[in-house]
N, C-alpha and C positions, 0 to 999 in steps of 0.2 A: 485493557484495564477493566476492573470491576466497577460497579456503580460508585462505591465509596471513593476509590482513588480518582475516578473520573471527575466526581464532583469537587474534590479537593483541587485537582488540576484546573478545573473550570474556574474556581473561585480565585486561585492564586496566579495562574498563568494567563488566563484569557485577557484580563485587563492589560497586562504587559504586552502580550502579543498584538492586541488591537492598537495600542498606543504607539508602540515603537517599531513594529515590523509590517503589519498588514496594510497595504494600500487599498486593495479592493478584492472582493470575492463575488463571483457571478455564477449563476446556474444552480443556485440552491433549490430552485423549483423542480430540478431534475432528481432530487433525492428520493429514492424509493420509500414507501411506507414500511415495508418489511426490511429484513436485514440484507446485506449486500457485501460483495467483495470490492473494496476500494482499491483501484489500480492506478498508481501515479508514478511519474518520473522521479528520479532520485539524484539530487546534486549536492545535498548538504544534510547535516544532522538537524537543521531547522525544519526539514521536511516533516519530521515527526510532529512538530507543533502544528504545521499546516494540515496534515492529514487528520490528526486528532481533532482539530477544530472543525473539520467537515463532519466527522462522526458526531461530535457534540451538537453541532448545528442541526443535525438530523434527529436529535433527541435520542440517539443510541448511546447509552453510557456503558454498555458492555462491549468493548472492542479490543482487538488483539493485533499487535504487530508481529511480524516475523523478524527476528534479530539474529545476526550472525555472531558466532563466538570464535571463529578461527583466526581472527586478527589480534586477539588480546592475550596477554600473558600475565602471570603473577597476580599482584594485588589488584591490578586493573581488571583482570578477568574475573576475580572474585566479586568486585564491586559491580561489574556488569551483570553477573548472574543474579546478584541481590536485587539490582534494579529490574531485571527481567521478571524475577519472582514477584516483586511488589506491583508491577504494572501488567502482569499477565502476558508478557511477551513470550512468543514461542521460539526457543533457541534452536539454532541450526549450525552445524559445522559443515560449511559448503564443500569441504574437501573429503567428507566422509559419506559414502553412499547410504549407510545405515541411518545416519543422522538425518539425511535429506528425506529418506523414506518415512521416518518417524514424524518429522515436522509436517509432512503432507497429511499423515493420518490425524495428527492433532488439529490441523487447520480444518479438516473435514468435520471433525468432532465438534469444534466450537461453532461452526456454521450451522450444523444440525441442531444446536442448542438455541439458535436464533440470534447469535451474536454477530457483530460485524468483524470482518477480517480486513486488515490493511496490509497491502502488499506493494513492494517496489519490484515489479516484474523484470526490471533490467538486471536485478541480482546484486548490484553494488552501486555506490555513488559514482557519478561521472567525474573524471579528473580534469576535464577541460570545458565543461558546461554544455557539451553536445549530448544528445540523446543516444543511448546505447540500445542494441538489439534486445528485444524482450525474450525471456526464457520461457520454456513450456510448462513450468510448474503450475502457473495460474490456470491453464487450460485443463490440466489433470484434475485440479480441485473443482473447477466448474462442472466438469462432466460427472464427478462423483456426487455432486450436491444439487446442481441446477440453480444455485443461488446466483442472482444477477450480478454481472460485472459492471461496476460504475467507473468509467474512465475519468481521471482528474489530471489536470496539468498545473504545475507549480512553476512560477518564474520569479527570479530575484534572489532565491536562497543561495545560489552559487556565488553571487556577487558579495553577499554578506558573510558567508561562512563556508568557503570551499573545503574540500578534504584536506586535512593537515592543520587547519586553523581551529583553535580551541575556543576563543572568545569572538563572538560575532560583532559586526558593525551594527550600530543601532540606527536604522534608517528605514523609513516607511516606503519600501519599494516592492514588497512581495505582492504578487497577484496570483489568485487561485481561480481556475475556471473548471467548473463541474459540468461534465458532459451528460448526455442521456444514457441510461442503462443500455447495454448492448443487446440487440435482438438476436439471441442465439438459441432460441427454442428449437428450431429445426435441427441444429447440431446436437442439442441435448437429447432429443428423441432418437436421433440416429445413433448416438453413442450408446444408448441403452441396449441396442440390438447387436452391438459389435463386441467381440472379444478384445480386451485390452492388449492382447498379444498380436492382434491382426495388423496387417499392413494398412487396412482401411482406417482403423482406429488411430494409428500413427499419423495418417494424412489428416484426419479430423483434428487432432491435437495441433498440427502445424497450421491449419486453417484458422482455428480459434486464436492461436498465438499471434498470427499475422493481423487479425482484426483488432486485437487489443493494442498492438503496436501502432497500427495505422490511426486508430482513434486518439491515442495519447499524443501522437505526433501532430495530428490535425489540430487538436486543441492547443498544443504548445505554440504552434506557428501561426495561430489565428487570434492571439490575444488582442491585437490592434483592431480587429474587426468586430469586437463585442462591446 
């Protein structure tokens, strides 16, 4: 979102979100001063409110989601593209390799402008409430920018609005836990010395992807301990 639409969303949606959905949010002290890549689990369309809230709490009003386009058809697809345009969402057709390459380029571009990028590295919403494996796109974006990855876990959105449901339940059960930015400086420096086509670069991508997944899972399963 740009500054204008973010402020409108903050004014209109934040009171509703705080009153009817959010039970607690912890770890805000971990928010970086500069921009970051917010990486969180994905179980519901309510996650957009949660992740957007974290960006706003960090006082970053220029932030972007990555949104898929391959599940929509007809007027719904048109309205989705309109919403993406208004909110600065980066569209991607997950079934098209060219589209996936372009969205990575756009993501790198907005990060280099100092904006925040919000990603669901699982690639899709969970259909059963369980965490899915993390895909490697986030690691590629990190190695191209060096912008810190901030792991975030969201719990409760699946119970309120799972995939297939249009209207959520209004219940204050959502919990958000913000982790510490991942220490990946060593991997970033090593990546600068490697060819993206090399086996070593691919192994580095896998290592970063694994770290992101491990951190999100640890946060998700440790809500009761914070």
